[in-house]
C-alpha positions in Angstrom: 29.1 -10.0 24.8 27.0 -7.0 23.7 24.5 -7.4 21.1 26.6 -6.6 17.9 24.4 -3.9 16.2 25.4 -2.0 19.5 28.8 -0.1 17.6 26.4 0.5 14.3 24.4 2.3 16.0 26.8 4.5 18.0 28.8 5.0 15.0 25.1 6.1 13.4 25.2 7.9 16.1 28.2 10.0 16.0 27.5 11.3 12.0 24.1 11.7 12.5 22.8 14.7 11.3 21.1 16.3 14.8 24.8 16.2 16.1 26.4 17.7 13.0 24.3 20.7 13.9 26.0 20.8 17.2 22.9 19.3 18.9 20.4 22.4 18.8 17.5 20.6 18.7 19.0 18.1 21.6 18.2 19.2 25.2 21.0 19.4 27.1 20.7 16.3 29.0 21.1 14.3 25.6 23.8 17.0 24.6 26.0 15.7 27.8 24.9 12.3 28.0 26.6 12.2 24.2 29.4 14.1 25.0 30.2 11.6 28.0 29.9 8.4 25.4 32.6 10.3 22.8 34.6 10.9 25.7 34.1 6.9 26.8 35.2 6.3 23.7 37.5 8.6 23.2 39.6 7.4 26.0 39.3 3.6 25.5 40.4 4.8 21.8 43.5 6.6 23.6 44.7 4.1 26.1 44.8 1.7 23.1 46.9 4.1 21.0 44.2 3.6 18.3 42.9 7.4 18.6 43.6 8.3 15.5 41.1 6.0 13.9 38.4 8.0 15.5 40.1 11.4 14.4 40.3 10.3 10.6 36.8 9.1 11.0 35.4 12.4 12.4 37.5 14.4 10.3 36.8 13.1 6.7 33.2 10.6 7.4 34.2 8.5 4.5 32.2 5.4 4.4 35.2 3.5 4.3 36.5 5.6 7.5 33.2 4.7 9.4 33.5 1.2 8.7 36.8 0.8 10.2 35.6 3.0 13.4 32.6 0.8 13.7 35.1 -2.6 13.0 37.7 -1.6 15.8 34.8 0.0 18.0 33.1 -3.1 17.8 37.0 -5.1 18.5 37.0 -3.0 21.4 33.3 -3.5 22.9 34.0 -7.0 22.4 37.0 -7.2 24.4 36.3 -5.1 27.2 32.6 -6.4 28.7 33.0 -3.4 31.1 33.8 -0.9 28.6 30.7 -2.4 25.9 28.2 -2.3 29.0 29.1 1.8 29.8 28.4 2.1 26.4 25.4 0.1 26.1 24.0 1.9 29.2 24.5 5.7 27.8 22.9 4.8 24.4 20.5 3.7 27.0 20.3 7.3 28.3 20.2 8.7 25.5 17.0 6.4 24.3 15.3 7.6 27.4 16.2 11.3 27.6 14.9 11.4 23.6 11.0 11.4 23.0 12.1 12.2 19.3 11.8 8.8 16.5 14.6 8.8 14.4 14.5 6.2 11.4 17.0 6.8 8.9 16.8 4.5 6.2 19.4 3.9 3.0 21.8 7.5 3.8 24.6 8.7 1.9 24.9 5.5 -0.3 27.4 6.2 -3.2 27.4 3.4 -6.1 29.5 3.2 -9.3 26.2 0.5 -10.1 22.5 0.6 -10.0 20.6 0.6 -7.2 17.2 -1.5 -6.4 14.7 -1.2 -3.1 11.5 -2.8 -2.8 9.4 -3.5 0.0 11.2 -1.2 2.4 8.7 0.1 5.4 9.3 2.4 8.3 6.8 3.0 10.8 7.7 4.7 14.2 4.7 3.6 16.8 5.6 5.4 20.1 3.9 8.9 20.6 6.2 12.2 20.0 8.0 13.8 17.3 8.9 11.5 14.6 11.4 12.5 12.0 11.5 9.9 9.1 14.5 10.1 6.5 14.4 7.4 3.4 16.7 7.7 0.2 18.9 10.7 1.6 22.1 11.4 -0.1 22.0 8.5 -2.6 23.9 8.5 -6.0 23.4 5.2 -8.2 23.7 5.4 -12.1 20.1 3.9 -12.2 17.2 3.8 -9.2 15.0 1.3 -9.0 12.4 2.2 -6.3 9.0 0.1 -5.7 6.8 0.0 -2.4 8.3 2.1 0.0 6.3 3.1 3.0 7.0 5.6 5.7 4.2 5.7 8.6 3.7 7.6 11.6 
């Protein structure tokens, strides 16, 4: 079985800002590999008549719809080792092709209550372009932050 984080990584990639902006900053190889990743998932979902889940998540990317997509994707990966391996290989290709380091933390969170975040660090140790985001698009009644650190 492929590690459970892989479905979360794929879903995060699907809805990342770089991809939303049409891949302007991505190289052709990265764009082609990402297209292959999308097509692989699309074909799998179509074969099992669950492609509506992917369409819904793409058209209405709410946290709920993304979570449903992630759960269904993980289920498909757990049930089909060859599919999971193909996705893992595509993710590894994407990582090898893109020298940028992207770290996103606490993004797109909407709470009807309070948010408390303490002792959070992001550290990039690789050379190349580094992109770090922390607390982007966060909505809460009260936000209590402490000891947040980003380092590149």
